[in-house]
N, C-alpha and C positions, 0 to 999 in steps of 0.2 A: 944173193941172199939166201941161207939153208933154214929156210923156215920150222922144216921138221926139228935141227936140232934148235931151234931157239923154241921154241914150244918145251921140248925136253925140259933145256934148261930152266923151267921156270916152274913144273913138277919138280925137280929136282932141288931146287932152291929151295921151296916152299917147304920139303920134308929134309932139308941140311938146317934149316930154321931151326924145326919143330925138332929136329932130333929122333925123327923117325924112319925106320929102316922098311923096306919094301913089301917083308913078315908082317911088322906090326900094322902096315899102314894097311895092309888084308885085312885082317881082323876088326881095325877101326870100320873100314869100308860091312863087312859082315854084321856088324852090329846097326849099322846104316841101312840093312838092308839090302846091301849092294854085293852081288857074287863077285868076290873076284881072288885071285889066288895069288901067290909071293910072284910065282910062275910069268902068269896073264897080267901081272903088274911091269912086270922087268919089260919082256915081250914089247908093249904095248910105247912103253919109256925109249925105250932101242932104236921103236921104228920113229917115231914120236908121231905120231901121226893118230891120234886120238881124239876123240870130241871134247866138244864145251860142255856135255854133260860130264862125260869124266872128269874132267876138269874140278866144277860145278861139285862130282860128290866127293871128290879129292877135300877138297876145301871144307868141306860139311866135316868129311872124317875127321880132318884134324881139328875140327873144332872151331872154326873160323865163322865170320859172319861178313868177311867182307879183305879184299887180298887186294895188294897193289901192281898190275900188273906192268913194266916196263917196255916197250915194242924198241927195239933198236933198230936207228938210223941206219941208211947207207954206208 
């Protein structure tokens, strides 16, 4: 199982459903006091190794109070 790829898909899926680009996410994160740039977001998602804190910040920046995450099977 490629866990970083699965993590990346979770965030990219959230962004796609909301129609939000990395640049727009960076602006929304900055609006809630989180210092990220389009470039830093792209790097985190390319690696797929970001923290749960970052995921929660993205969820909040997207105006959500909950999300459903499906964990892939083998």
